[in-house]
C-alpha positions in Angstrom: 0.0 0.2 0.0 1.4 3.3 -0.9 1.2 6.2 1.1 -1.2 7.9 -1.2 -3.8 5.2 -0.6 -4.0 5.5 3.1 -7.0 7.7 3.0 -9.0 5.4 0.7 -9.1 2.1 2.8 -12.5 0.2 2.6 -14.2 -1.0 5.5 -12.7 -4.4 4.8 -9.4 -2.8 5.2 -10.7 -0.9 8.3 -11.4 -4.2 9.8 -8.4 -6.1 9.1 -6.0 -3.1 9.9 -6.7 -3.4 13.6 -6.8 -6.5 15.8 -10.2 -8.1 15.9 -10.2 -8.9 19.5 -9.9 -5.1 20.1 -12.9 -4.1 18.2 -16.0 -3.5 20.1 -19.3 -4.9 19.4 -21.0 -1.6 18.4 -22.3 -2.8 15.5 -23.5 -6.6 16.1 -25.4 -8.4 13.6 -25.8 -4.9 11.6 -27.3 -5.1 8.3 -25.3 -2.3 6.6 -27.6 0.3 5.0 -27.2 0.5 1.1 -27.8 3.8 -0.8 -27.4 4.8 -4.3 -26.8 8.6 -3.0 -23.6 10.0 -3.9 -22.1 12.8 -1.7 -18.9 15.0 -2.1 -16.9 16.2 0.9 -13.4 17.5 -0.7 -12.0 20.6 1.2 -8.8 22.1 -0.5 -6.9 25.0 1.0 -7.8 27.8 -1.0 -9.2 31.4 -0.3 -9.5 32.8 3.4 -12.8 33.6 4.9 -13.0 36.3 7.4 -15.7 35.9 10.2 -16.6 38.4 13.1 -17.7 35.9 16.1 -19.7 37.6 18.8 -20.2 36.0 22.0 -22.5 37.9 24.6 -22.8 36.7 28.2 -25.8 37.2 30.7 -25.7 35.7 34.0 -29.0 35.0 35.6 -29.7 35.6 39.3 -26.8 37.5 40.3 -26.9 38.5 43.5 -23.1 39.1 44.5 -19.6 39.4 42.7 -19.3 37.6 39.6 -16.7 36.5 37.1 -16.6 35.5 33.5 -13.9 33.9 31.5 -14.6 33.5 27.7 -11.9 31.8 25.2 -10.6 33.6 22.5 -9.2 32.6 19.3 -5.5 31.7 19.7 -4.0 29.5 16.8 -2.1 31.3 14.0 -1.1 29.0 11.3 -1.5 28.1 7.7 -5.3 27.3 8.2 -6.2 29.9 10.8 -5.2 33.5 11.6 -6.6 35.1 15.2 -6.6 38.7 14.3 -8.0 40.8 17.1 -10.9 40.7 20.1 -13.0 43.6 21.3 -15.3 44.1 24.1 -18.3 46.1 25.1 -20.1 45.8 28.4 -20.3 47.2 32.3 -17.7 45.2 34.0 -16.0 46.5 37.3 -12.5 45.2 35.7 -11.7 43.5 32.4 -8.4 42.4 30.9 -6.9 39.8 28.2 -4.8 36.9 29.6 -3.3 33.9 28.6 -2.2 30.5 30.4 1.5 29.9 30.2 1.8 26.1 28.8 -0.3 26.2 25.8 -0.7 29.9 25.0 -4.6 29.8 25.3 -6.0 33.3 25.3 -9.3 34.5 27.2 -10.8 37.8 28.3 -11.3 37.7 32.3 -14.2 40.2 33.1 -15.5 41.0 37.0 -18.5 42.3 38.1 -19.5 43.7 41.4 -23.1 42.6 41.5 -24.2 46.3 41.7 -25.9 46.1 38.1 -27.0 42.7 36.2 -23.9 41.5 34.3 -23.7 42.6 30.8 -20.7 41.7 28.2 -20.2 41.2 24.5 -17.1 39.9 22.8 -16.3 40.4 19.2 -13.2 38.2 17.9 -12.2 38.4 14.2 -10.7 35.4 12.5 -9.7 34.0 9.1 -10.0 30.4 8.3 -9.6 28.1 5.3 -9.8 24.4 4.5 -7.0 21.8 5.1 -6.2 18.9 2.9 -2.7 16.9 3.1 -1.1 16.0 -0.2 0.4 12.7 0.8 2.7 12.6 -2.2 4.7 15.7 -1.0 6.9 16.2 2.3 6.7 19.4 4.2 9.5 21.7 3.6 12.1 21.3 6.3 11.8 24.8 7.6 8.4 24.2 8.8 9.3 21.1 10.8 8.6 21.5 14.6 11.6 21.0 16.8 11.8 17.9 19.2 11.4 20.2 22.4 8.1 21.9 21.1 6.9 18.4 20.0 7.3 16.8 23.7 4.7 18.6 25.2 2.4 16.7 22.5 3.4 13.5 23.8 2.6 14.0 27.7 -0.2 12.9 29.6 -2.8 15.0 30.7 -5.5 14.5 33.8 -8.0 13.1 31.1 -5.4 11.8 28.3 -3.0 9.6 30.3 -0.6 7.8 28.1 0.1 4.6 30.1 -1.7 1.8 31.7 -4.9 0.7 29.5 -4.1 3.4 27.2 -0.8 2.2 26.2 -2.0 -1.4 26.2 -4.7 -0.8 23.6 -2.7 1.6 21.7 0.3 -1.0 21.3 -2.1 -3.5 20.3 -3.5 -1.5 17.5 -0.3 -0.2 16.0 1.6 -3.7 16.3 3.5 -4.1 13.2 3.1 -0.9 11.8 6.3 0.3 9.7 5.8 4.1 9.8 4.0 6.8 11.6 1.3 7.2 8.9 0.2 3.8 9.3 0.2 4.1 13.0 -2.0 7.2 12.6 -4.1 5.6 9.9 -4.6 2.3 12.2 -5.6 4.4 15.2 -8.2 6.6 13.3 -9.7 3.4 11.6 -9.7 1.8 15.2 -11.7 5.0 16.3 -13.9 4.9 13.7 -15.3 1.1 13.8 -15.0 1.0 17.7 -16.5 4.2 18.8 -20.0 5.9 18.4 -21.6 9.1 18.5 -24.0 9.0 21.6 -26.4 12.0 21.1 -27.3 11.9 25.0 -24.2 12.9 26.3 -24.0 16.8 27.6 -22.0 19.0 25.7 -18.9 17.7 23.8 -18.4 15.3 26.6 -16.0 14.9 29.5 -12.8 13.3 27.4 -12.2 10.8 30.2 -10.5 8.3 27.7 -9.1 6.0 30.6 -12.8 5.6 31.6 -13.8 4.8 28.1 -11.7 2.0 27.9 -11.9 0.7 31.3 -15.7 0.6 31.0 -15.9 -0.2 27.2 -18.3 2.3 26.9 -17.5 4.0 23.6 -20.3 6.2 23.1 -19.7 10.0 23.3 -19.2 13.1 21.4 -16.1 14.6 20.2 -14.3 15.4 23.3 -14.6 12.1 23.9 -13.7 10.5 20.7 -11.2 12.9 19.3 -9.6 12.8 22.7 -9.3 9.2 22.7 -7.9 9.4 19.0 -5.3 11.8 20.5 -4.5 9.6 23.7 -3.7 6.7 21.6 -1.5 8.3 19.2 0.5 9.8 22.1 1.0 6.4 23.7 2.0 5.1 20.4 5.0 7.9 20.4 3.3 10.1 17.8 2.5 13.9 18.9 -0.9 14.7 18.8 -3.4 17.3 20.4 -6.9 18.3 20.4 -7.8 21.8 18.8 -10.9 23.1 20.9 -13.2 25.4 18.8 -16.4 26.3 17.1 -18.3 25.5 13.9 -19.0 28.8 12.1 -21.1 28.4 8.9 -22.7 25.7 6.9 -20.8 23.3 5.2 -20.1 24.2 1.5 -20.7 20.3 0.6 -24.3 20.2 2.1 -23.6 18.0 5.4 -25.9 19.4 8.0 -24.0 17.7 10.7 -20.8 19.5 9.8 -22.5 22.9 9.6 -22.9 25.5 12.1 -26.0 27.8 12.3 -24.2 31.3 12.1 -26.9 33.2 13.6 -27.0 30.7 16.6 -23.7 28.9 17.6 -24.5 28.0 21.0 -24.1 24.3 21.1 -21.6 24.5 18.2 -18.3 23.8 19.9 -16.5 21.3 18.3 -12.9 19.6 19.0 -10.8 18.3 16.4 -7.2 16.7 16.4 -3.8 17.0 15.0 -1.1 14.5 14.4 2.5 15.5 13.8 4.1 12.9 10.9 7.6 13.3 10.6 7.2 14.0 6.4 4.2 16.1 6.7 3.9 18.0 9.8 0.7 18.7 11.8 -1.8 17.0 9.8 -5.6 17.7 10.7 -7.6 14.7 11.8 -11.5 14.3 12.9 -12.6 10.6 13.2 -15.6 12.1 15.7 -17.1 13.9 13.0 -16.9 10.6 10.7 -19.0 8.9 13.5 -21.3 12.1 13.8 -22.1 11.6 10.0 -22.8 8.0 10.5 -25.3 8.3 13.7 -26.9 11.6 12.6 -26.6 12.9 9.0 -29.7 11.0 7.3 -31.8 10.4 10.2 -30.9 6.6 10.4 -28.0 5.3 12.0 -25.5 4.3 9.3 -23.4 1.3 10.5 -20.8 1.0 7.3 -17.8 3.2 6.8 -18.1 2.6 3.1 -22.0 3.7 2.9 -21.7 6.6 0.3 -22.7 9.5 2.6 -19.9 8.4 4.9 -17.1 7.4 2.8 -16.1 11.0 1.2 -16.0 12.5 4.9 -14.0 9.3 6.2 -11.7 10.1 3.4 -11.2 13.6 3.8 -10.8 13.9 7.5 -7.7 11.7 7.9 -5.5 14.5 6.9 -8.1 17.5 6.5 -11.2 19.5 7.2 -13.2 22.1 6.3 -12.8 25.6 6.9 -16.3 26.6 8.3 -14.8 26.0 11.9 -12.2 28.2 14.0 -9.9 26.8 16.9 -10.0 28.7 20.1 -6.8 26.9 21.4 -4.8 23.4 22.3 -5.3 23.6 25.9 -5.6 21.0 28.5 -5.9 21.1 32.3 -6.6 24.9 32.1 -6.3 26.9 35.5 -8.4 30.2 34.9 -6.8 32.9 37.1 -9.0 34.0 39.9 -11.1 30.9 39.4 -12.0 29.1 43.0 -13.1 25.8 41.2 -9.9 24.6 40.1 -8.8 23.5 36.6 -11.1 22.8 33.4 -10.0 19.6 31.3 -10.4 21.7 28.2 -11.6 25.3 27.4 -14.2 26.0 24.5 -17.2 27.0 26.7 -17.8 30.3 28.5 -16.9 29.9 32.0 -18.6 31.5 35.0 -18.6 32.2 38.5 -21.3 33.8 41.0 -19.9 34.4 44.6 -17.2 32.0 43.8 -19.4 29.2 42.9 -19.1 27.8 39.5 -21.8 28.0 37.1 -22.3 25.2 34.6 -22.1 26.7 31.0 -24.6 23.9 29.8 -27.4 25.3 32.2 -29.2 27.4 30.5 -31.3 28.9 33.1 -28.2 29.9 35.1 -26.0 30.6 32.1 -27.4 32.7 29.1 -25.0 33.4 26.5 -25.1 33.4 22.5 -22.4 33.0 20.0 -22.9 34.0 16.4 -20.7 34.5 13.4 -21.0 37.0 10.5 -18.9 36.3 7.5 -16.8 39.6 6.3 -17.2 39.5 2.3 -14.7 41.8 0.5 
């Protein structure tokens, strides 16, 4: 098999590429759906799109001092430019800061409780599609140093790399002859072993050790792409989650890979990257393959070669669509001034009232809106 053909593996290849003993019984006795529907999903780097992303926060039932932390786009790369952020509102104090380890930026606003808190943040970003050319190596000048890559192989509180994570990873990649083949095997294993579970709150917890120990492989992007990252790190591949937000509809018509620009609350989505020696940082998103399988047609598609799924599975091993932005790559984030400890990942606004954390997924207590306006011209 040549390097070019990696993204084109069939279901039979998926099943052969990992040990049969490792495959979950997610699809026991499934009758794989047949369809003549042909779909296209083929993002390619091209023109930049510019968006103004507006976040408004309205805390409810505030009876004393409160604090709000809002993630800011913090990524500058060949697929995203984080340009500027501006705010309006009535905070007592406000500042933009960043955490030290990963460089994740955020706006911190404090309110004294004398008036209902009001805050609006507008961040401008530019995004574009990603797609790897598997026939080309990246320029050596773009290569990451060993020191920079080291942090992307470390354990985090939710993504350990020892114990059951390492055992599982070693079994998946046993006999693989290159870092590309290792990444492909892990990507394939994720697709056939995990599934999208709509009942999970938010983007999931991302506790990959618990997933492997309980063999409960249903989850959302924080769980599924987190598991991909952990298995890659345990196999010696630098990998990271990119925590962000869908901004606009998919240009290819996939409703589950789209954002409603007018109302993006709940559009948070994390993706993944893996570092490959010949290609640098490469885009990955097995969680979105599972999302298309579970939700795109209204029927749970259980065949990765289904014509609705196949183009997505191919493209998301090495690419993704630029209707999404990343906030950061940060894990185990300590928010300054917070009394509630670290958050495992940071892509939802966070708040405290009288030193007590407000659940960002509880609309009655923490009302916020996010919208995106595409700037043309």
